[in-house]
Each structure stands twice: as structure tokens, then as C-alpha cells.
PyMOL CGO cylinders between C-alpha atoms (Angstrom):
from pymol import cmd
from pymol.cgo import CYLINDER

trace = [
    CYLINDER, 0.00, 0.00, 0.00, 1.30, 3.46, -0.77, 0.3, 1, 1, 1, 1, 1, 1,
    CYLINDER, 1.30, 3.46, -0.77, -1.43, 5.64, 0.79, 0.3, 1, 1, 1, 1, 1, 1,
    CYLINDER, -1.43, 5.64, 0.79, -1.38, 6.09, 4.58, 0.3, 1, 1, 1, 1, 1, 1,
    CYLINDER, -1.38, 6.09, 4.58, -5.12, 6.71, 4.90, 0.3, 1, 1, 1, 1, 1, 1,
    CYLINDER, -5.12, 6.71, 4.90, -5.88, 3.52, 2.93, 0.3, 1, 1, 1, 1, 1, 1,
    CYLINDER, -5.88, 3.52, 2.93, -3.40, 1.57, 5.07, 0.3, 1, 1, 1, 1, 1, 1,
    CYLINDER, -3.40, 1.57, 5.07, -5.00, 2.89, 8.28, 0.3, 1, 1, 1, 1, 1, 1,
    CYLINDER, -5.00, 2.89, 8.28, -8.46, 1.88, 7.01, 0.3, 1, 1, 1, 1, 1, 1,
    CYLINDER, -8.46, 1.88, 7.01, -7.26, -1.66, 6.22, 0.3, 1, 1, 1, 1, 1, 1,
    CYLINDER, -7.26, -1.66, 6.22, -5.56, -1.83, 9.64, 0.3, 1, 1, 1, 1, 1, 1,
    CYLINDER, -5.56, -1.83, 9.64, -8.78, -0.74, 11.40, 0.3, 1, 1, 1, 1, 1, 1,
    CYLINDER, -8.78, -0.74, 11.40, -10.85, -3.36, 9.53, 0.3, 1, 1, 1, 1, 1, 1,
    CYLINDER, -10.85, -3.36, 9.53, -8.30, -6.09, 10.34, 0.3, 1, 1, 1, 1, 1, 1,
    CYLINDER, -8.30, -6.09, 10.34, -8.32, -5.19, 14.05, 0.3, 1, 1, 1, 1, 1, 1,
    CYLINDER, -8.32, -5.19, 14.05, -12.16, -5.25, 14.04, 0.3, 1, 1, 1, 1, 1, 1,
    CYLINDER, -12.16, -5.25, 14.04, -12.16, -8.68, 12.35, 0.3, 1, 1, 1, 1, 1, 1,
    CYLINDER, -12.16, -8.68, 12.35, -9.65, -10.08, 14.87, 0.3, 1, 1, 1, 1, 1, 1,
    CYLINDER, -9.65, -10.08, 14.87, -11.65, -8.69, 17.81, 0.3, 1, 1, 1, 1, 1, 1,
    CYLINDER, -11.65, -8.69, 17.81, -14.85, -10.24, 16.43, 0.3, 1, 1, 1, 1, 1, 1,
    CYLINDER, -14.85, -10.24, 16.43, -13.16, -13.64, 16.11, 0.3, 1, 1, 1, 1, 1, 1,
    CYLINDER, -13.16, -13.64, 16.11, -11.62, -13.74, 19.59, 0.3, 1, 1, 1, 1, 1, 1,
    CYLINDER, -11.62, -13.74, 19.59, -13.61, -15.34, 22.42, 0.3, 1, 1, 1, 1, 1, 1,
    CYLINDER, -13.61, -15.34, 22.42, -14.90, -12.46, 24.54, 0.3, 1, 1, 1, 1, 1, 1,
    CYLINDER, -14.90, -12.46, 24.54, -13.79, -12.30, 28.13, 0.3, 1, 1, 1, 1, 1, 1,
    CYLINDER, -13.79, -12.30, 28.13, -10.54, -14.20, 27.57, 0.3, 1, 1, 1, 1, 1, 1,
    CYLINDER, -10.54, -14.20, 27.57, -8.57, -11.88, 25.31, 0.3, 1, 1, 1, 1, 1, 1,
    CYLINDER, -8.57, -11.88, 25.31, -7.48, -8.54, 26.72, 0.3, 1, 1, 1, 1, 1, 1,
    CYLINDER, -7.48, -8.54, 26.72, -6.05, -5.52, 24.94, 0.3, 1, 1, 1, 1, 1, 1,
    CYLINDER, -6.05, -5.52, 24.94, -2.51, -4.98, 26.26, 0.3, 1, 1, 1, 1, 1, 1,
    CYLINDER, -2.51, -4.98, 26.26, -0.25, -1.95, 26.06, 0.3, 1, 1, 1, 1, 1, 1,
    CYLINDER, -0.25, -1.95, 26.06, 2.81, -2.30, 23.85, 0.3, 1, 1, 1, 1, 1, 1,
    CYLINDER, 2.81, -2.30, 23.85, 5.77, -0.12, 22.99, 0.3, 1, 1, 1, 1, 1, 1,
    CYLINDER, 5.77, -0.12, 22.99, 5.76, 0.81, 19.31, 0.3, 1, 1, 1, 1, 1, 1,
    CYLINDER, 5.76, 0.81, 19.31, 8.82, 0.16, 17.19, 0.3, 1, 1, 1, 1, 1, 1,
    CYLINDER, 8.82, 0.16, 17.19, 10.47, 2.86, 15.07, 0.3, 1, 1, 1, 1, 1, 1,
    CYLINDER, 10.47, 2.86, 15.07, 8.43, 3.30, 11.89, 0.3, 1, 1, 1, 1, 1, 1,
    CYLINDER, 8.43, 3.30, 11.89, 5.27, 2.03, 13.58, 0.3, 1, 1, 1, 1, 1, 1,
    CYLINDER, 5.27, 2.03, 13.58, 2.16, 4.11, 12.95, 0.3, 1, 1, 1, 1, 1, 1,
    CYLINDER, 2.16, 4.11, 12.95, -0.29, 2.00, 14.96, 0.3, 1, 1, 1, 1, 1, 1,
    CYLINDER, -0.29, 2.00, 14.96, 0.11, -1.10, 17.06, 0.3, 1, 1, 1, 1, 1, 1,
    CYLINDER, 0.11, -1.10, 17.06, -2.40, -3.32, 18.88, 0.3, 1, 1, 1, 1, 1, 1,
    CYLINDER, -2.40, -3.32, 18.88, -1.75, -6.42, 21.01, 0.3, 1, 1, 1, 1, 1, 1,
    CYLINDER, -1.75, -6.42, 21.01, -4.10, -8.90, 22.66, 0.3, 1, 1, 1, 1, 1, 1,
    CYLINDER, -4.10, -8.90, 22.66, -3.30, -11.49, 25.31, 0.3, 1, 1, 1, 1, 1, 1,
    CYLINDER, -3.30, -11.49, 25.31, -5.27, -14.58, 26.30, 0.3, 1, 1, 1, 1, 1, 1,
    CYLINDER, -5.27, -14.58, 26.30, -5.73, -14.54, 30.09, 0.3, 1, 1, 1, 1, 1, 1,
    CYLINDER, -5.73, -14.54, 30.09, -5.80, -18.32, 30.30, 0.3, 1, 1, 1, 1, 1, 1,
    CYLINDER, -5.80, -18.32, 30.30, -2.79, -19.30, 28.19, 0.3, 1, 1, 1, 1, 1, 1,
    CYLINDER, -2.79, -19.30, 28.19, -0.78, -16.04, 27.87, 0.3, 1, 1, 1, 1, 1, 1,
    CYLINDER, -0.78, -16.04, 27.87, -0.92, -16.45, 24.06, 0.3, 1, 1, 1, 1, 1, 1,
    CYLINDER, -0.92, -16.45, 24.06, -0.52, -13.13, 22.29, 0.3, 1, 1, 1, 1, 1, 1,
    CYLINDER, -0.52, -13.13, 22.29, -1.59, -11.55, 19.00, 0.3, 1, 1, 1, 1, 1, 1,
    CYLINDER, -1.59, -11.55, 19.00, 0.28, -8.47, 17.72, 0.3, 1, 1, 1, 1, 1, 1,
    CYLINDER, 0.28, -8.47, 17.72, -0.97, -6.33, 14.83, 0.3, 1, 1, 1, 1, 1, 1,
    CYLINDER, -0.97, -6.33, 14.83, 1.13, -3.41, 13.59, 0.3, 1, 1, 1, 1, 1, 1,
    CYLINDER, 1.13, -3.41, 13.59, 1.00, -0.84, 10.80, 0.3, 1, 1, 1, 1, 1, 1,
    CYLINDER, 1.00, -0.84, 10.80, 4.48, 0.16, 9.66, 0.3, 1, 1, 1, 1, 1, 1,
    CYLINDER, 4.48, 0.16, 9.66, 5.76, 2.84, 7.29, 0.3, 1, 1, 1, 1, 1, 1,
    CYLINDER, 5.76, 2.84, 7.29, 8.73, 1.82, 5.20, 0.3, 1, 1, 1, 1, 1, 1,
    CYLINDER, 8.73, 1.82, 5.20, 10.57, 4.66, 3.46, 0.3, 1, 1, 1, 1, 1, 1,
    CYLINDER, 10.57, 4.66, 3.46, 10.97, 4.45, -0.29, 0.3, 1, 1, 1, 1, 1, 1,
    CYLINDER, 10.97, 4.45, -0.29, 12.76, 6.58, -2.87, 0.3, 1, 1, 1, 1, 1, 1,
    CYLINDER, 12.76, 6.58, -2.87, 11.69, 10.18, -3.49, 0.3, 1, 1, 1, 1, 1, 1,
    CYLINDER, 11.69, 10.18, -3.49, 10.27, 10.82, 0.02, 0.3, 1, 1, 1, 1, 1, 1,
    CYLINDER, 10.27, 10.82, 0.02, 7.43, 8.32, -0.42, 0.3, 1, 1, 1, 1, 1, 1,
    CYLINDER, 7.43, 8.32, -0.42, 6.52, 5.53, 1.97, 0.3, 1, 1, 1, 1, 1, 1,
    CYLINDER, 6.52, 5.53, 1.97, 5.16, 2.05, 1.60, 0.3, 1, 1, 1, 1, 1, 1,
    CYLINDER, 5.16, 2.05, 1.60, 2.84, 0.75, 4.32, 0.3, 1, 1, 1, 1, 1, 1,
    CYLINDER, 2.84, 0.75, 4.32, 2.90, -2.80, 5.67, 0.3, 1, 1, 1, 1, 1, 1,
    CYLINDER, 2.90, -2.80, 5.67, 0.55, -4.47, 8.12, 0.3, 1, 1, 1, 1, 1, 1,
    CYLINDER, 0.55, -4.47, 8.12, 2.02, -7.30, 10.17, 0.3, 1, 1, 1, 1, 1, 1,
    CYLINDER, 2.02, -7.30, 10.17, 0.07, -9.80, 12.25, 0.3, 1, 1, 1, 1, 1, 1,
    CYLINDER, 0.07, -9.80, 12.25, 1.88, -12.22, 14.56, 0.3, 1, 1, 1, 1, 1, 1,
    CYLINDER, 1.88, -12.22, 14.56, 0.56, -14.86, 16.92, 0.3, 1, 1, 1, 1, 1, 1,
    CYLINDER, 0.56, -14.86, 16.92, 2.58, -16.17, 19.85, 0.3, 1, 1, 1, 1, 1, 1,
    CYLINDER, 2.58, -16.17, 19.85, 1.65, -19.37, 21.65, 0.3, 1, 1, 1, 1, 1, 1,
    CYLINDER, 1.65, -19.37, 21.65, 1.33, -19.23, 25.41, 0.3, 1, 1, 1, 1, 1, 1,
    CYLINDER, 1.33, -19.23, 25.41, 2.92, -21.78, 27.71, 0.3, 1, 1, 1, 1, 1, 1,
]
cmd.load_cgo(trace, "trace")
């Protein structure tokens, strides 16, 4: 994606879809520290297993002062 507004809209829809799929009451929104280049970041943690889901919108600089936008989604198993 090359438009920040479009990337933010996709990010918002992805977060809404993830929230709708998670069992309510078990998954909590947790505070995270954003990485350099991060525009938005959301993390959820399962109270029972400590599993975690991280979703992040990143800006990656390109030539001629433009940016490319990437959305990453990671899942971490709890132990």
C-alpha cells in the first residue's frame, strides 16, 4: 500500500475482524511499545494461556520521500 489513509483503514478493519473472532472475556487488549516506523500497534493477550496476537501498521521509506505501508500480524503461543 502506498497511501497512509488507505493503510490505516485496512488496519482498522483487520483489528475489528480479529476482535470479532476472539472469544470475549478471555482476550485482553494490552499496552505495547511501538517500534520505530510504527504508525499504529495493537496487542491482545489470552488470560488463560498467555498467548498473544500483535498487529502493527508500519511505514517503510521508499525513494523520493514516499513511503510504503505494511501491516504485520503475529501470533505467539502461550505456555
